[in-house]
C-alpha positions as CSV (number, residue, x, y, z in Angstrom):
1,M,65.5,57.6,16.9
2,K,67.9,60.7,15.1
3,A,70.3,60.2,12.8
4,S,73.2,61.7,15.6
5,D,72.0,58.6,17.6
6,S,73.1,55.9,15.9
7,S,75.3,57.5,12.8
8,R,78.7,56.6,14.2
9,E,77.3,52.9,14.5
10,P,76.8,49.9,12.0
11,S,73.7,49.9,10.9
12,V,71.7,46.8,9.2
13,V,68.3,46.7,7.6
14,I,66.8,43.3,7.7
15,T,63.5,42.2,5.4
16,G,61.4,38.9,7.5
17,A,62.5,40.5,10.6
18,S,60.1,39.8,12.6
19,A,60.3,36.0,13.3
20,G,62.5,32.8,12.5
21,I,65.4,33.8,10.9
22,G,65.3,37.2,9.9
23,R,64.4,37.9,13.8
24,A,67.5,35.4,15.5
25,T,69.8,37.9,13.0
26,A,68.7,40.8,14.7
27,I,69.5,40.1,17.6
28,A,72.7,38.3,16.3
29,F,73.6,41.7,14.7
30,A,72.2,43.7,18.4
31,N,74.2,41.9,20.6
32,R,77.3,43.4,18.3
33,G,75.8,46.8,19.2
34,W,74.1,47.4,16.0
35,S,71.7,50.0,14.9
36,I,68.5,47.5,13.1
37,G,66.0,48.3,10.8
38,L,63.5,45.7,11.0
39,I,61.1,45.5,8.2
40,A,57.9,43.2,7.9
41,R,54.5,43.2,7.6
42,G,53.0,41.4,11.2
43,R,52.9,45.0,13.3
44,E,52.6,42.7,16.7
45,R,55.5,40.6,15.7
46,L,57.8,43.5,15.1
47,H,57.0,44.7,18.3
48,G,57.7,41.7,19.8
49,A,61.2,41.8,18.0
50,E,61.8,45.2,18.5
51,R,61.7,44.3,22.6
52,D,63.8,41.4,22.0
53,V,66.4,43.4,20.1
54,E,66.5,45.9,22.8
55,R,67.5,43.9,25.4
56,A,70.0,42.4,23.3
57,G,72.0,45.8,23.1
58,G,70.9,47.1,19.7
59,R,68.6,50.4,18.5
60,V,65.6,49.5,16.8
61,L,63.7,51.1,14.1
62,V,60.3,49.7,13.5
63,L,59.9,49.3,9.7
64,P,56.2,47.8,8.9
65,A,56.0,47.1,4.8
66,D,55.5,44.2,2.9
67,V,58.6,42.9,0.7
68,A,56.3,42.3,-2.7
69,N,55.7,46.3,-2.5
70,A,58.3,48.1,-4.6
71,S,57.3,51.5,-3.3
72,A,57.1,50.7,0.5
73,I,60.6,49.5,0.4
74,D,61.8,52.4,-0.9
75,E,60.5,54.4,1.8
76,A,61.8,52.1,4.6
77,A,65.0,52.2,3.7
78,S,64.7,56.3,3.1
79,R,63.3,56.5,6.7
80,A,66.5,53.6,8.0
81,A,69.1,56.0,6.2
82,K,67.9,59.2,7.6
83,A,67.5,57.7,10.8
84,F,70.7,55.9,10.8
85,G,73.0,58.0,8.6
86,K,74.0,55.3,6.6
87,I,72.8,51.9,5.8
88,D,75.6,49.3,5.8
89,V,74.4,46.0,5.8
90,W,70.9,45.4,4.0
91,V,69.7,41.6,4.6
92,N,66.8,40.4,2.3
93,N,65.6,37.5,4.1
94,A,61.7,37.6,3.9
95,M,59.9,34.6,1.7
96,A,56.7,33.0,1.5
97,T,56.6,29.5,0.4
98,V,52.8,26.7,-0.5
99,Y,53.0,23.1,0.7
100,S,51.5,21.3,-2.7
101,P,51.7,19.4,-5.5
102,I,52.1,21.2,-8.5
103,A,49.1,20.2,-10.3
104,T,47.0,21.5,-7.2
105,I,49.0,25.0,-6.8
106,T,47.5,28.2,-8.0
107,A,48.9,30.6,-10.4
108,E,47.9,33.3,-8.0
109,E,50.2,31.3,-5.3
110,I,53.1,31.2,-7.5
111,R,52.8,35.0,-8.6
112,R,52.5,35.7,-4.3
113,I,55.3,33.2,-4.0
114,T,58.0,34.8,-6.5
115,E,56.5,38.3,-5.5
116,V,57.4,38.1,-1.8
117,T,60.5,35.5,-2.0
118,Y,62.5,37.1,-5.5
119,L,61.0,40.3,-6.2
120,G,61.2,41.1,-2.0
121,Q,64.7,40.5,-2.9
122,V,65.2,42.4,-5.7
123,H,63.3,45.3,-4.1
124,G,65.1,45.3,-1.2
125,T,68.5,45.4,-3.4
126,L,67.7,47.9,-5.2
127,A,66.6,50.0,-2.6
128,A,70.3,49.4,-1.0
129,L,71.9,49.9,-4.1
130,R,70.2,53.7,-3.8
131,Y,72.3,54.1,-0.3
132,M,75.3,52.2,-0.8
133,R,76.0,53.7,-4.4
134,P,77.5,57.3,-3.3
135,R,79.5,55.9,-0.5
136,N,80.4,53.6,-2.8
137,Q,80.1,50.9,0.4
138,G,78.1,48.3,2.1
139,T,76.7,45.0,1.7
140,I,74.0,43.7,0.7
141,V,73.3,40.0,2.0
142,Q,71.1,37.6,0.0
143,V,69.4,35.2,2.7
144,G,69.1,31.7,0.2
145,S,68.9,28.1,0.7
146,A,70.2,24.6,-0.4
147,L,67.2,24.7,-2.9
148,A,68.6,28.0,-5.0
149,Y,70.2,25.0,-6.3
150,R,68.5,21.3,-5.3
151,P,65.0,21.6,-5.9
152,I,62.6,19.1,-3.9
153,P,59.0,18.4,-4.5
154,L,56.1,19.9,-3.0
155,Q,57.7,23.5,-3.1
156,S,58.3,24.3,-6.5
157,G,57.3,28.2,-6.4
158,Y,59.8,28.8,-3.6
159,C,62.6,26.7,-5.2
160,A,62.2,28.5,-8.6
161,A,62.1,31.8,-6.5
162,K,65.6,30.7,-5.0
163,F,67.0,30.0,-8.3
164,A,65.7,33.3,-9.7
165,V,67.4,35.1,-6.6
166,R,70.4,33.4,-7.8
167,G,70.6,34.5,-11.0
168,F,69.8,38.2,-10.2
169,T,72.4,38.2,-7.8
170,D,75.0,36.5,-10.3
171,A,74.2,39.0,-13.0
172,L,74.5,42.5,-10.1
173,R,78.0,40.9,-8.9
174,C,79.2,41.0,-12.7
175,E,78.2,44.9,-13.1
176,L,79.4,46.0,-9.5
177,L,82.8,43.8,-10.4
178,H,82.8,46.1,-14.1
179,E,82.0,49.2,-12.1
180,Q,84.9,48.3,-9.9
181,S,82.5,49.1,-7.2
182,R,83.3,48.7,-3.3
183,I,79.7,47.0,-2.7
184,R,79.7,43.8,-1.2
185,L,77.2,41.2,-2.2
186,T,77.4,38.0,-0.8
187,M,74.4,34.7,-0.7
188,V,74.0,32.6,2.2
189,Q,72.7,28.9,1.7
190,L,70.9,28.2,4.4
191,P,69.7,24.2,5.5
192,A,66.6,23.4,7.3
193,V,66.2,25.4,10.5
194,D,63.6,25.6,13.0
195,T,61.3,28.4,12.7
196,P,57.7,28.8,13.2
197,Q,57.2,29.3,9.4
198,F,55.5,25.6,9.6
199,D,53.0,26.4,11.0
200,W,51.9,29.1,9.0
201,A,52.7,28.4,5.4
202,R,49.8,27.7,3.2
203,S,49.7,23.9,2.9
204,R,47.5,21.4,0.7
205,L,49.5,18.5,2.3
206,P,47.0,15.2,4.6
207,R,50.2,15.7,7.5
208,R,51.8,18.2,9.5
209,L,54.9,20.4,7.8
210,Q,58.4,19.7,9.2
211,P,61.5,21.3,7.6
212,V,63.4,18.0,6.2
213,P,65.9,16.6,8.8
214,P,68.6,17.3,10.0
215,I,67.4,20.5,11.5
216,H,69.1,23.4,12.7
217,A,68.6,26.3,15.7
218,P,67.9,30.0,14.2
219,E,70.7,31.2,16.2
220,T,73.4,29.0,14.9
221,V,72.0,30.2,11.4
222,A,71.8,33.5,12.1
223,E,75.4,33.4,13.3
224,A,76.7,32.3,9.9
225,I,74.3,35.1,8.3
226,F,76.1,37.8,10.6
227,R,79.5,36.0,9.5
228,A,78.4,36.3,5.7
229,A,77.9,40.3,6.6
230,V,81.1,41.1,7.9
231,E,83.3,38.7,5.4
232,A,81.0,39.0,2.3
233,P,82.1,35.8,1.0
234,R,80.4,35.3,-2.8
235,E,78.5,32.3,-1.5
236,L,78.5,31.0,2.2
237,W,77.3,27.3,2.2
238,V,76.1,27.1,6.1
239,G,75.5,23.1,7.5
240,G,76.5,19.8,6.4
241,P,73.6,18.9,4.9
242,T,73.7,22.1,2.4
243,V,77.5,21.4,1.2
244,K,76.2,17.8,0.2
245,A,72.9,18.9,-1.4
246,I,74.8,21.4,-3.7
247,L,78.0,19.6,-5.0
248,G,75.4,16.3,-5.0
249,S,73.3,18.5,-7.6
250,F,76.8,19.7,-9.7
251,A,77.9,15.0,-9.4
252,A,74.8,13.6,-10.0
253,P,71.6,15.4,-10.3
254,A,69.4,12.2,-11.5
255,L,70.5,10.3,-8.2
256,L,69.2,13.7,-6.6
257,D,65.8,13.7,-8.6
258,R,65.3,9.8,-6.9
259,L,66.1,10.9,-4.0
260,A,64.1,13.6,-3.2
261,A,61.2,12.2,-5.2
262,E,61.0,9.5,-2.3
263,R,62.8,10.7,1.0
264,A,62.5,15.0,0.3
265,W,58.9,14.0,-0.3
266,R,58.1,12.0,3.4
267,G,60.9,14.1,4.8
268,Q,58.8,17.3,4.7
269,M,55.5,15.7,7.1
270,T,55.6,14.5,10.3
271,D,53.2,11.4,11.5
272,E,50.7,14.0,12.8
273,P,47.2,15.2,10.4
274,A,47.4,18.4,9.2
275,R,45.0,20.8,11.1
276,A,42.9,23.9,10.3
277,R,44.5,27.4,10.7
278,P,45.6,30.6,9.3
279,D,48.5,30.7,6.5
280,N,50.8,34.3,5.8
281,L,50.8,34.0,1.9
282,F,48.6,36.7,1.9
283,D,48.3,38.9,5.4
284,A,50.2,38.1,8.4
285,P,48.7,36.2,10.9
286,P,48.1,37.3,14.5
287,G,50.2,36.5,17.4
288,D,54.1,36.7,18.1
289,P,55.4,33.1,17.8
290,G,59.3,34.3,18.2
291,T,62.3,33.0,16.6
292,H,61.8,29.5,17.5
293,G,59.6,26.5,16.0
294,R,58.1,23.4,17.4
295,F,61.7,21.1,16.4
296,G,63.5,22.8,19.2
297,N,64.3,19.1,21.1
298,R,65.6,18.3,17.5
299,S,67.5,20.9,16.1
300,C,71.6,21.1,15.9
301,R,72.7,23.7,18.2
302,H,76.3,24.0,16.1
303,V,76.5,24.2,12.3
304,S,79.4,24.4,10.1
305,A,79.5,27.2,7.5
306,V,82.1,26.7,4.6
307,S,82.5,29.7,1.8
308,E,81.6,28.4,-2.0
309,A,85.6,28.7,-2.9
310,G,86.1,26.8,0.1
311,A,83.6,23.8,-0.7
312,R,85.3,23.9,-4.2
313,T,88.6,23.6,-3.0
314,I,87.8,20.5,-0.8
315,L,85.9,18.9,-3.6
316,V,89.0,19.6,-6.1
317,V,91.4,18.0,-3.5
318,T,89.3,15.2,-2.8
319,A,88.8,14.5,-6.6
320,L,92.6,15.0,-7.4
321,G,93.4,12.6,-4.4
322,A,90.7,9.6,-5.5
323,G,92.1,10.5,-9.0
324,A,95.6,10.1,-7.8
325,G,94.7,6.7,-5.9
326,I,92.9,5.4,-9.4
327,A,95.9,6.0,-11.1
328,A,98.5,4.2,-8.7
329,L,96.2,0.9,-8.4
330,G,96.2,1.4,-12.1
331,F,99.6,1.4,-12.4
332,M,100.4,-1.3,-9.9
333,L,97.7,-3.7,-11.6
334,G,99.8,-3.2,-14.9
335,V,103.1,-3.8,-13.1
336,R,101.5,-6.8,-12.3
337,N,99.7,-7.4,-15.5
338,R,103.0,-7.1,-17.5
339,R,105.4,-9.4,-15.2
340,P,103.3,-12.6,-16.7
341,R,103.2,-11.1,-20.1
342,A,107.0,-11.0,-19.9
343,I,107.5,-14.2,-19.1
344,A,104.9,-15.7,-21.5
345,R,106.9,-14.2,-24.2
346,K,109.9,-15.8,-23.4
347,R,108.2,-19.0,-23.1
348,G,106.2,-18.4,-26.4
349,A,102.7,-17.8,-25.0
350,P,100.1,-15.7,-26.7
351,D,99.7,-12.4,-25.1
352,A,95.8,-13.1,-24.5
353,L,96.0,-15.6,-21.7
354,F,97.2,-13.0,-19.9
355,E,95.2,-9.6,-21.2
356,P,93.4,-8.7,-17.6
357,W,89.4,-9.0,-17.2
């Protein structure tokens, strides 16, 4: 693709774009006529995503690279900027995880999860900034998770990496504000999604993997990511379970610990026994699984999304409403209790007889 072919069109680069959420997101941008750079390791999957994006009407640049390799991501960004003339949006979506109790996970596995899920987003962000800063414009979208606020058992490395992404993103946001930069930064916190990762993630669990229900279709989540790229809220919380998990982490973290210890432990496994299969932690398995996992009949086709500011406003209004209700109830009880006390004083009865329980 020549720069002149697409320099007038909006452009986006997406990591982890060969399958699942990343592939669905690429299609969502393609439906609007964007030029799209696809970054992932698996060439077979990348070419499948390329065909899907072209069918949806988008221009495609295939960029095979491992997000854990900073120089490879720099090279991919350079190729995209040259082909598109600019990079308007960069979506950091690539991730890796291991399903295992902490007692049996290895240091090497934790390091790889961190290199892909955390450092991969750092590498992508730094590469995007190199091409956005000269123009003083662009949007970087970090694909996060409810687990960036509410960790669960059996995915300690992944949860820690998502927490780290949130910390890095918030620090960068402060620096961009200090610079009075027009580059926008947003993080999308996702719910459970029906993607193929549950058939390729490394696992030591005794039963087959599943996302913790309720499960959402990747296309609906991709639309939320596109919305975040256009509107750039500070954060976008996708799905009711995400909102509840995040707000619950603020309000009752110990309660959520106890719930996660049981429900999230069981909820990550089906009733079927685990099967031997290749995983994608260090190498992309062969084949092209596409966008969906095996939970389509259980997936929600519609999902709500609310900005972090909107969610906090709802929480404050709800809290104020509850507080006003409690205050009104207290006032009414006080009025009821004062009436017999006043009558008793006139009759000489002791006040203690009328103290409330």
